[in-house]
One Martini backbone bead per residue (centre of mass of N, CA, C, O) as a GRO file, in nm:
protein
  163
    1MET     BB    1   1.023   2.275  -1.063
    2LEU     BB    2   0.764   2.135  -1.270
    3ILE     BB    3   0.414   2.231  -1.276
    4ILE     BB    4   0.139   2.051  -1.450
    5ASP     BB    5  -0.172   2.123  -1.511
    6GLU     BB    6  -0.383   1.981  -1.713
    7ALA     BB    7  -0.196   1.761  -1.897
    8HIS     BB    8  -0.413   1.635  -2.077
    9LEU     BB    9  -0.410   1.915  -2.270
   10LEU     BB   10  -0.150   1.862  -2.405
   11HIS     BB   11   0.043   1.887  -2.652
   12GLN     BB   12   0.265   1.701  -2.824
   13ASP     BB   13   0.497   1.911  -2.833
   14VAL     BB   14   0.524   1.950  -2.526
   15LEU     BB   15   0.593   1.656  -2.463
   16ASP     BB   16   0.853   1.661  -2.624
   17HIS     BB   17   0.989   1.878  -2.455
   18LEU     BB   18   0.980   1.737  -2.185
   19HIS     BB   19   1.157   1.497  -2.272
   20ILE     BB   20   1.412   1.676  -2.314
   21LEU     BB   21   1.421   1.804  -2.025
   22GLY     BB   22   1.455   1.527  -1.880
   23ASN     BB   23   1.748   1.451  -2.000
   24TYR     BB   24   1.866   1.640  -1.819
   25GLY     BB   25   2.184   1.641  -1.633
   26TRP     BB   26   2.374   1.590  -1.315
   27ASP     BB   27   2.524   1.337  -1.212
   28SER     BB   28   2.279   1.143  -1.265
   29SER     BB   29   2.088   1.390  -1.232
   30PRO     BB   30   1.833   1.584  -1.246
   31LEU     BB   31   1.754   1.917  -1.317
   32LEU     BB   32   1.439   1.834  -1.353
   33THR     BB   33   1.129   1.835  -1.208
   34ILE     BB   34   0.837   1.669  -1.317
   35MET     BB   35   0.477   1.755  -1.277
   36LEU     BB   36   0.184   1.567  -1.365
   37ILE     BB   37  -0.149   1.691  -1.389
   38GLY     BB   38  -0.453   1.485  -1.440
   39LEU     BB   39  -0.648   1.315  -1.601
   40PRO     BB   40  -0.695   0.995  -1.735
   41GLU     BB   41  -0.601   1.092  -2.017
   42LEU     BB   42  -0.301   1.107  -1.948
   43GLU     BB   43  -0.253   0.791  -1.966
   44LYS     BB   44  -0.336   0.771  -2.268
   45LEU     BB   45  -0.115   0.969  -2.375
   46LEU     BB   46   0.143   0.813  -2.256
   47SER     BB   47   0.070   0.531  -2.404
   48LEU     BB   48   0.173   0.610  -2.641
   49ARG     BB   49   0.430   0.540  -2.852
   50ARG     BB   50   0.555   0.832  -2.867
   51ASN     BB   51   0.547   0.842  -2.521
   52ARG     BB   52   0.724   0.598  -2.396
   53SER     BB   53   0.980   0.753  -2.299
   54LEU     BB   54   0.840   0.946  -2.098
   55SER     BB   55   0.687   0.724  -1.939
   56SER     BB   56   0.958   0.588  -1.837
   57ARG     BB   57   1.038   0.855  -1.656
   58ILE     BB   58   0.832   0.784  -1.460
   59SER     BB   59   0.847   0.728  -1.110
   60ARG     BB   60   0.550   0.840  -1.030
   61ARG     BB   61   0.210   0.726  -0.946
   62PHE     BB   62  -0.103   0.891  -0.902
   63ARG     BB   63  -0.436   0.784  -0.787
   64ILE     BB   64  -0.763   0.926  -0.770
   65GLY     BB   65  -1.039   0.814  -0.659
   66SER     BB   66  -1.323   0.742  -0.545
   67LEU     BB   67  -1.529   0.781  -0.305
   68ARG     BB   68  -1.668   0.681  -0.033
   69SER     BB   69  -1.958   0.736   0.126
   70GLU     BB   70  -1.814   0.767   0.419
   71ASP     BB   71  -1.612   1.018   0.297
   72THR     BB   72  -1.783   1.254   0.189
   73GLY     BB   73  -1.855   1.420   0.447
   74GLU     BB   74  -1.560   1.479   0.534
   75TYR     BB   75  -1.477   1.625   0.266
   76ILE     BB   76  -1.683   1.855   0.283
   77ARG     BB   77  -1.612   1.962   0.564
   78ALA     BB   78  -1.318   2.028   0.490
   79ARG     BB   79  -1.374   2.231   0.270
   80LEU     BB   80  -1.530   2.428   0.434
   81GLU     BB   81  -1.315   2.490   0.654
   82VAL     BB   82  -1.119   2.615   0.460
   83ALA     BB   83  -1.351   2.844   0.394
   84GLY     BB   84  -1.472   2.901   0.710
   85CYS     BB   85  -1.668   2.675   0.783
   86ILE     BB   86  -1.838   2.543   1.096
   87ARG     BB   87  -2.090   2.447   0.989
   88GLU     BB   88  -2.367   2.252   0.932
   89LEU     BB   89  -2.508   2.223   0.599
   90PHE     BB   90  -2.539   1.905   0.579
   91SER     BB   91  -2.699   1.640   0.570
   92ALA     BB   92  -2.689   1.305   0.546
   93ASP     BB   93  -2.885   1.287   0.307
   94ALA     BB   94  -2.744   1.502   0.125
   95ILE     BB   95  -2.468   1.356   0.111
   96ALA     BB   96  -2.576   1.104  -0.023
   97LEU     BB   97  -2.690   1.234  -0.274
   98ILE     BB   98  -2.435   1.353  -0.372
   99HIS     BB   99  -2.275   1.094  -0.400
  100GLU     BB  100  -2.450   0.955  -0.601
  101ALA     BB  101  -2.448   1.176  -0.825
  102ALA     BB  102  -2.109   1.172  -0.821
  103GLU     BB  103  -1.983   0.882  -0.762
  104GLY     BB  104  -1.717   1.013  -0.586
  105THR     BB  105  -1.632   1.246  -0.752
  106LEU     BB  106  -1.452   1.523  -0.664
  107ARG     BB  107  -1.550   1.728  -0.875
  108ASP     BB  108  -1.859   1.668  -0.839
  109LEU     BB  109  -1.876   1.727  -0.542
  110ASP     BB  110  -1.801   2.011  -0.559
  111ARG     BB  111  -2.022   2.119  -0.745
  112LEU     BB  112  -2.270   2.025  -0.592
  113ALA     BB  113  -2.227   2.174  -0.332
  114ASP     BB  114  -2.183   2.451  -0.457
  115ASN     BB  115  -2.468   2.475  -0.589
  116ALA     BB  116  -2.631   2.444  -0.338
  117ILE     BB  117  -2.529   2.698  -0.203
  118ARG     BB  118  -2.608   2.893  -0.425
  119HIS     BB  119  -2.908   2.836  -0.417
  120ALA     BB  120  -2.943   2.923  -0.119
  121ALA     BB  121  -2.841   3.213  -0.166
  122ILE     BB  122  -3.044   3.304  -0.384
  123ASP     BB  123  -3.265   3.123  -0.186
  124PRO     BB  124  -3.320   3.162   0.131
  125GLN     BB  125  -3.572   2.980   0.171
  126ASN     BB  126  -3.385   2.714   0.080
  127SER     BB  127  -3.156   2.662   0.300
  128PRO     BB  128  -3.292   2.412   0.459
  129ALA     BB  129  -3.237   2.211   0.223
  130LEU     BB  130  -2.953   2.132   0.299
  131ARG     BB  131  -3.064   1.972   0.562
  132ALA     BB  132  -3.341   1.837   0.415
  133SER     BB  133  -3.215   1.713   0.151
  134ALA     BB  134  -3.365   1.683  -0.154
  135GLU     BB  135  -3.427   1.982  -0.226
  136GLY     BB  136  -3.132   2.078  -0.282
  137ILE     BB  137  -3.052   1.856  -0.487
  138SER     BB  138  -3.276   1.881  -0.716
  139ARG     BB  139  -3.149   2.174  -0.817
  140VAL     BB  140  -2.898   2.041  -0.915
  141ARG     BB  141  -2.630   2.045  -1.141
  142LEU     BB  142  -2.438   1.849  -1.332
  143CYS     BB  143  -2.117   1.858  -1.441
  144THR     BB  144  -2.005   1.903  -1.764
  145THR     BB  145  -1.772   1.946  -2.040
  146ASP     BB  146  -1.970   1.956  -2.290
  147HIS     BB  147  -2.244   2.102  -2.163
  148VAL     BB  148  -2.302   2.446  -2.120
  149ARG     BB  149  -2.535   2.644  -1.957
  150ARG     BB  150  -2.753   2.915  -1.891
  151ASP     BB  151  -2.841   3.024  -1.542
  152ARG     BB  152  -2.899   3.308  -1.414
  153GLY     BB  153  -2.603   3.397  -1.551
  154ALA     BB  154  -2.480   3.116  -1.495
  155PRO     BB  155  -2.297   2.846  -1.493
  156PHE     BB  156  -2.454   2.535  -1.584
  157LEU     BB  157  -2.596   2.234  -1.620
  158CYS     BB  158  -2.735   1.999  -1.843
  159ARG     BB  159  -2.794   1.795  -1.601
  160ARG     BB  160  -3.054   1.710  -1.415
  161ILE     BB  161  -3.125   1.641  -1.083
  162ASP     BB  162  -3.366   1.416  -1.006
  163LEU     BB  163  -3.603   1.257  -0.761
   0.00000   0.00000   0.00000
C-alpha cells in the first residue's frame, strides 16, 4: 500500500507514474493499492483530461466536509483528549466563536483552537479567556496558506479575527 498525503501538491509527472504503477496487477488483482489524500484541489487535478484514466481507476472517494456547529465542541474535546488534556478548556461561547470563525473547516478549527491555547500559554493572565468566550478568540489569527507573517517569533496569520 502506498499512501500519499498532500496529494493535491503532486506534480503531473508523479501522477503519470502513479497511473503506470496502478496498471500492474497479478491475476486481475492490483499489486499496489494507492491512497491519495489531499485538499479539494486534488479532485480538480484528477478531473483534468490528462488524468482521466487515473481518475477512473479510483475505486472509492471520501470527502470530509465542514463540521456542523453542534459537532465542533465534541471535535475539539476529542482532539484535546488525544493530546492528554482531560480538562474543559473552552467555554460553549468560545467554541461557538471558533466554529463561526473557521466555518466548520477542520484545519482551521485546529489552528484556531491551537492558537488560542498558545496565546493563553504565552500570557497566563489571559488563560481564563479560553473559558470566558470572546477575549481568547479575539486574539487568534486565522491561518491562510497565502500570507503568513511573524508575530512574537512564531508563524501566525495574516487575517486577525476581531469581535
